[in-house]
C-alpha positions as CSV (number, residue, x, y, z in Angstrom):
1,M,235.6,-70.3,-124.5
2,R,237.3,-66.6,-122.7
3,D,235.6,-67.8,-119.5
4,Y,237.3,-70.9,-119.5
5,L,240.4,-69.2,-120.5
6,E,239.8,-66.6,-117.4
7,W,239.5,-69.2,-115.1
8,M,242.4,-70.5,-115.6
9,Q,244.5,-67.8,-115.8
10,D,242.2,-67.1,-112.3
11,Q,244.6,-70.7,-111.0
12,V,247.5,-70.2,-109.0
13,S,250.6,-71.9,-110.5
14,G,251.2,-73.1,-107.4
15,R,248.3,-75.0,-106.6
16,V,248.5,-76.4,-110.0
17,L,251.4,-78.3,-109.5
18,V,250.2,-79.9,-106.4
19,I,247.9,-81.3,-108.4
20,A,249.8,-82.5,-110.7
21,A,252.3,-84.2,-107.5
22,F,249.7,-85.7,-105.7
23,A,247.8,-87.0,-109.0
24,F,251.4,-88.1,-110.2
25,I,252.0,-90.1,-107.4
26,G,248.7,-91.4,-107.5
27,A,248.9,-93.0,-110.4
28,S,252.6,-94.2,-110.0
29,L,251.6,-95.9,-107.5
30,P,249.3,-99.3,-107.6
31,K,251.7,-102.2,-109.9
32,D,248.6,-103.4,-111.8
33,L,247.5,-101.0,-114.0
34,T,248.5,-100.5,-117.6
35,V,250.4,-96.8,-119.0
36,R,246.8,-96.1,-120.6
37,Q,245.1,-96.6,-116.5
38,R,247.3,-94.5,-114.9
39,G,246.7,-91.0,-117.6
40,Q,243.2,-92.2,-116.5
41,A,244.1,-92.1,-112.9
42,F,246.2,-89.1,-113.2
43,F,243.6,-87.3,-115.3
44,V,241.0,-87.7,-113.0
45,G,242.5,-86.9,-109.6
46,G,244.1,-83.9,-111.2
47,L,240.5,-83.4,-113.0
48,A,238.8,-83.4,-109.2
49,A,240.9,-81.7,-107.3
50,L,240.7,-78.9,-110.0
51,V,236.6,-79.3,-110.0
52,F,236.1,-79.5,-107.2
53,G,239.2,-78.0,-104.5
54,E,237.3,-74.4,-104.0
55,P,233.9,-75.5,-103.6
56,V,234.7,-78.1,-101.3
57,R,237.5,-76.1,-99.7
58,E,234.5,-72.8,-99.5
59,L,231.1,-76.0,-97.8
60,L,233.6,-76.4,-95.1
61,A,234.3,-73.3,-94.7
62,L,238.4,-73.0,-94.5
63,S,240.5,-70.1,-95.2
64,D,242.6,-69.9,-98.7
65,T,246.2,-71.5,-96.5
66,W,244.0,-74.7,-96.5
67,A,243.6,-74.5,-101.0
68,Y,247.1,-76.2,-101.3
69,G,245.7,-79.3,-98.5
70,M,242.9,-79.4,-99.9
71,A,243.5,-80.1,-103.9
72,G,246.2,-83.0,-102.7
73,I,243.7,-84.5,-100.7
74,L,240.6,-84.2,-103.7
75,A,243.8,-85.1,-105.6
76,M,244.2,-88.7,-104.6
77,T,240.7,-89.4,-103.6
78,G,240.1,-89.0,-107.7
79,R,242.7,-90.8,-107.8
80,N,241.0,-93.7,-106.4
81,I,237.5,-93.9,-107.6
82,A,239.5,-94.0,-110.5
83,I,241.5,-96.9,-110.4
84,F,238.7,-98.4,-108.1
85,I,236.2,-98.5,-111.2
86,L,238.9,-99.3,-113.4
87,R,239.2,-102.2,-110.9
88,A,235.8,-103.3,-110.9
89,S,235.5,-102.7,-114.8
90,R,237.7,-106.0,-114.9
91,D,235.5,-108.3,-112.2
92,P,231.8,-106.4,-111.8
93,A,230.9,-109.4,-109.6
94,S,233.8,-109.3,-107.2
95,A,233.9,-105.3,-106.9
96,A,229.9,-105.3,-105.8
97,R,230.5,-108.5,-102.9
98,E,233.6,-106.0,-101.7
99,V,231.3,-102.6,-101.6
100,L,228.5,-105.0,-100.2
101,G,230.7,-106.3,-98.3
102,I,232.6,-102.9,-97.0
103,W,229.0,-101.5,-96.6
104,R,227.0,-104.2,-94.1
105,G,230.5,-103.6,-91.9
106,R,232.2,-107.1,-92.7
107,D,235.6,-107.6,-93.0
108,R,237.2,-108.2,-96.2
């Protein structure tokens, strides 16, 4: 627990605000989601940005000035993945057809 608290203290509050803003914007955009699903998309988007922000930035050898941009991009990417999974769980067969169509290079 102590390691987790130290990790949270190391996080820059500005970066957390950027992550929350992008995750909130992303979760509020789709009109076909319930409040619960929007909350799930917000949570997953924020979590993706917090967990993968530094490792991806270091993997791409980007400087610290890219941290906020990377956090925003990862928040929106995590949100997109969450919304795709939420929509796919409604109709898994059509979601599988859509993924296979994209994989094979067909237009939707």
